[in-house]
C-alpha positions as CSV (number, residue, x, y, z in Angstrom):
1,M,-9.6,10.6,21.2
2,R,-11.4,12.5,18.4
3,N,-15.0,11.9,17.5
4,E,-14.3,10.2,14.1
5,Q,-16.8,9.1,11.6
6,K,-16.9,5.7,9.9
7,I,-15.0,5.6,6.6
8,E,-16.8,4.5,3.5
9,R,-14.4,2.5,1.3
10,P,-14.3,2.4,-2.5
11,A,-14.9,-0.7,-4.6
12,R,-12.4,-3.5,-4.2
13,V,-10.8,-6.0,-6.5
14,N,-10.5,-9.6,-5.2
15,V,-6.8,-10.6,-5.5
16,L,-6.4,-14.1,-4.0
17,G,-8.8,-13.1,-1.2
18,V,-7.3,-9.7,-0.6
19,G,-9.4,-6.7,-1.3
20,V,-7.4,-4.2,-3.3
21,S,-9.0,-0.8,-3.7
22,A,-10.1,-0.1,-7.3
23,I,-8.5,3.3,-7.5
24,N,-5.8,5.4,-9.2
25,L,-3.5,8.0,-7.7
26,D,-5.9,10.9,-8.2
27,S,-8.9,9.1,-6.8
28,A,-6.8,7.9,-3.8
29,V,-5.8,11.5,-3.0
30,R,-9.4,12.7,-3.3
31,L,-10.6,10.0,-0.9
32,I,-7.7,10.8,1.5
33,A,-8.6,14.5,1.4
34,E,-12.2,13.8,2.2
35,A,-11.3,11.6,5.1
36,L,-8.9,14.1,6.6
37,A,-11.3,17.0,6.2
38,Q,-14.0,15.0,8.0
39,K,-11.6,13.5,10.6
40,R,-12.6,10.0,9.6
41,K,-10.0,7.7,11.2
42,G,-8.5,4.8,9.3
43,Y,-5.4,3.2,7.9
44,V,-4.0,2.9,4.4
45,C,-2.0,-0.1,3.2
46,V,0.0,-0.2,0.0
47,T,0.0,-3.7,-1.3
48,G,1.8,-5.6,-4.0
49,V,2.6,-9.3,-4.7
50,H,4.6,-9.6,-1.5
51,G,1.7,-8.5,0.7
52,V,-0.9,-10.7,-1.1
53,S,1.5,-13.6,-0.8
54,E,2.1,-13.1,2.9
55,A,-1.7,-13.0,3.4
56,Q,-2.1,-16.5,1.9
57,E,-0.3,-17.9,4.9
58,D,-1.5,-15.5,7.6
59,P,-5.3,-15.1,7.9
60,A,-4.9,-12.4,10.6
61,F,-2.8,-10.3,8.2
62,R,-5.3,-10.9,5.4
63,E,-8.1,-9.6,7.7
64,I,-6.0,-6.5,8.4
65,L,-5.6,-5.8,4.7
66,N,-9.3,-6.3,4.1
67,H,-10.3,-3.9,6.8
68,A,-8.1,-1.0,5.6
69,F,-9.7,2.3,4.5
70,L,-7.6,2.0,1.4
71,N,-5.5,-0.9,0.3
72,T,-3.8,0.6,-2.7
73,P,-2.6,-1.3,-5.8
74,D,1.1,-0.7,-5.1
75,G,2.3,-3.2,-7.8
76,M,1.4,-3.6,-11.5
77,P,0.1,-7.1,-11.0
78,M,-2.6,-5.7,-8.7
79,V,-3.6,-3.3,-11.5
80,W,-3.6,-6.1,-14.1
81,M,-5.8,-8.3,-11.9
82,G,-8.2,-5.4,-11.4
83,R,-8.4,-4.6,-15.1
84,A,-9.0,-8.3,-15.8
85,Q,-12.0,-8.1,-13.5
86,G,-13.5,-5.1,-15.2
87,F,-11.9,-2.1,-13.3
88,G,-10.5,-0.3,-16.3
89,Q,-9.9,2.9,-14.3
90,M,-7.4,1.3,-12.0
91,A,-3.8,2.4,-12.0
92,R,-0.8,1.9,-9.8
93,V,-0.8,3.8,-6.5
94,Y,2.8,3.5,-5.5
95,G,3.7,4.3,-1.9
96,P,6.4,6.8,-2.5
97,D,4.3,8.7,-5.1
98,L,1.3,8.7,-2.7
99,M,3.5,10.1,0.1
100,L,4.5,13.0,-2.1
101,R,1.0,13.8,-3.2
102,V,-0.3,13.7,0.4
103,C,2.5,16.1,1.4
104,E,1.5,18.4,-1.4
105,L,-2.1,18.3,-0.1
106,S,-1.0,18.9,3.4
107,C,0.8,22.1,2.5
108,E,-2.4,23.4,0.9
109,K,-4.6,22.4,3.9
110,G,-2.2,22.7,6.8
111,Y,-2.2,19.0,7.9
112,S,0.6,17.8,10.2
113,H,2.7,14.6,10.0
114,F,4.6,12.2,12.2
115,F,7.2,9.7,10.8
116,Y,7.6,6.4,12.6
117,G,10.1,3.8,11.3
118,G,13.2,3.3,9.3
119,G,16.7,2.6,10.4
120,Q,18.7,4.9,12.6
121,G,18.4,8.5,11.4
122,V,16.1,7.8,8.5
123,A,12.9,9.4,9.9
124,E,14.8,12.6,10.7
125,E,16.5,12.7,7.3
126,L,13.1,12.0,5.7
127,K,11.7,15.0,7.6
128,N,14.5,17.3,6.5
129,R,14.3,16.3,2.8
130,L,10.5,16.5,2.6
131,Q,10.5,19.9,4.3
132,Q,13.1,21.1,1.8
133,R,10.9,19.8,-1.1
134,F,7.6,21.1,0.4
135,P,8.3,24.4,2.2
136,G,5.8,24.9,5.0
137,L,5.2,21.1,5.5
138,K,4.4,20.5,9.2
139,V,6.2,17.6,10.7
140,V,5.5,17.4,14.5
141,G,7.7,14.4,15.3
142,T,9.7,11.4,14.3
143,Y,10.5,8.1,16.0
144,T,12.9,5.4,15.2
145,P,11.6,2.2,16.9
146,P,13.7,-0.7,17.9
147,F,13.6,-3.9,15.8
148,R,11.9,-5.7,18.7
149,P,8.3,-5.0,19.9
150,L,7.9,-1.9,22.0
151,T,7.9,-2.4,25.7
152,A,4.9,-1.2,27.8
153,D,6.8,1.9,28.9
154,E,7.8,2.7,25.3
155,E,4.1,2.2,24.2
156,D,3.0,4.6,26.9
157,A,5.7,7.2,26.0
158,L,4.7,7.1,22.4
159,T,1.0,7.4,23.2
160,R,1.7,10.4,25.4
161,H,3.9,12.0,22.8
162,L,1.1,11.7,20.2
163,L,-1.4,13.2,22.5
164,E,0.9,16.2,22.8
165,C,1.7,16.7,19.1
166,K,-1.6,15.6,17.6
167,P,-0.6,14.8,14.0
168,D,-3.2,14.5,11.4
169,I,-1.2,11.9,9.5
170,F,1.0,9.1,10.9
171,W,3.4,7.5,8.5
172,V,4.8,4.0,9.3
173,G,8.0,2.9,7.5
174,L,8.4,-0.7,8.5
175,S,8.4,-3.9,6.4
176,T,5.3,-5.8,5.4
177,P,3.5,-7.3,7.3
178,K,5.0,-5.6,10.3
179,Q,3.8,-2.1,9.4
180,E,0.2,-3.2,8.7
181,K,0.0,-5.1,12.0
182,F,1.4,-2.1,13.8
183,M,-1.3,0.2,12.3
184,A,-4.1,-2.2,13.0
185,S,-3.1,-2.6,16.6
186,H,-2.4,1.0,17.3
187,I,-5.0,2.9,15.4
188,D,-7.3,3.2,18.5
189,K,-4.4,4.0,20.8
190,L,-2.6,6.8,19.0
191,T,-3.9,10.3,18.3
192,A,-3.9,10.7,14.5
193,T,-6.6,10.6,11.8
194,L,-5.0,8.6,9.0
195,F,-2.2,6.0,9.2
196,F,-0.1,5.1,6.2
197,G,2.2,2.0,5.9
198,V,4.6,2.9,3.1
199,G,7.6,0.7,3.8
200,A,10.6,1.5,1.7
201,A,9.3,5.0,0.8
202,F,11.1,6.2,3.9
203,D,14.4,5.0,2.5
204,F,13.7,6.2,-1.0
205,H,12.8,9.8,0.0
206,A,15.5,9.9,2.6
207,G,18.0,9.2,-0.1
208,R,19.1,5.8,1.3
209,L,17.8,3.6,-1.5
210,R,17.4,4.2,-5.3
211,Q,14.0,3.8,-7.0
212,A,13.6,1.8,-10.1
213,P,13.4,3.7,-13.4
214,R,9.8,4.6,-14.3
215,W,9.9,2.3,-17.4
216,M,10.7,-0.7,-15.1
217,Q,7.9,0.3,-12.7
218,R,5.3,0.6,-15.5
219,A,6.4,-2.8,-16.9
220,G,6.0,-4.5,-13.5
221,L,9.8,-5.0,-13.3
222,E,10.5,-3.0,-10.1
223,W,11.0,-6.3,-8.2
224,L,14.0,-7.1,-10.5
225,F,15.6,-3.7,-9.9
226,R,15.2,-4.1,-6.1
227,L,16.5,-7.6,-6.2
228,C,19.6,-6.5,-8.0
229,C,20.1,-3.7,-5.4
230,E,19.5,-5.9,-2.3
231,P,19.9,-9.6,-3.4
232,R,20.7,-11.0,0.0
233,R,17.6,-9.5,1.7
234,L,15.1,-9.9,-1.1
235,W,16.0,-13.0,-3.1
236,K,13.7,-15.4,-1.2
237,R,10.8,-12.9,-1.3
238,Y,10.9,-12.5,-5.1
239,L,12.1,-15.8,-6.4
240,K,9.5,-17.7,-4.2
241,N,6.6,-15.4,-4.1
242,N,6.5,-14.1,-7.7
243,P,6.1,-17.5,-9.5
244,L,3.6,-18.7,-6.8
245,F,1.6,-15.6,-7.2
246,V,1.4,-16.0,-11.0
247,F,0.3,-19.6,-10.5
248,R,-2.4,-18.7,-8.0
249,A,-3.6,-15.6,-10.0
250,V,-4.0,-17.7,-13.2
251,G,-6.0,-20.2,-11.2
252,Q,-8.3,-17.5,-9.9
253,L,-8.9,-15.8,-13.2
254,A,-9.5,-19.2,-14.9
255,G,-12.1,-20.0,-12.3
256,L,-10.1,-23.0,-11.0
257,R,-9.9,-21.6,-7.5
258,K,-12.4,-19.3,-5.6
259,Y,-11.2,-16.8,-3.1
260,S,-13.5,-15.0,-0.6
261,L,-12.9,-11.6,0.7
262,D,-14.5,-12.7,4.0
263,Q,-12.1,-15.6,4.7
């Protein structure tokens, strides 16, 4: 393993006990560039209402989010909560946008990438499309994992493969909280500097799913667009989590309920 330094994290916003980084896209890329240049190992989560809601019922998952190098405000409600707590510079750091900016940075600096996740063929298609968009982008490997946990032999094979190709950046395209738990449990096993859990960004950039229009993203309505696109898979997530999040957030901002980042 490399001799990595400890990462210094930016200020965080307390969103129902989850520490969301008080950043915007430019400051996120700057922090990522510094970490890569200094080989400071860590993982990056992109968190919205779904992630914060999952963390309310899963203390281990909340701890994973709270130990991330960056836990970006992936949804507008995270930004609104931050601004309500005095972080006026905060802006949405959307997983697919962050992926493109990191690829752009990598072309300038020569960093290499590994794509882990997605359905059959998605990681390879993602590689092809990003290399077309960013000529010279170094992608040293892809892996489509099974839907079950990896066996011991599969874990060993993946570890050996990473030792051979030595990517600087390891992208994980699984669902939340699966991808965050994977990063936390594998960060000390796999040879890479920064790990990113970006979920549906794999499908978006591989051309498998459509992204919401920008006006819907800015208005905090991306959930509605995705619900219309995938109602069977997402209806429970949005129709349960969103109203409950609003109820809890109002309670926190009104001082009716206190949430600790050290729960």
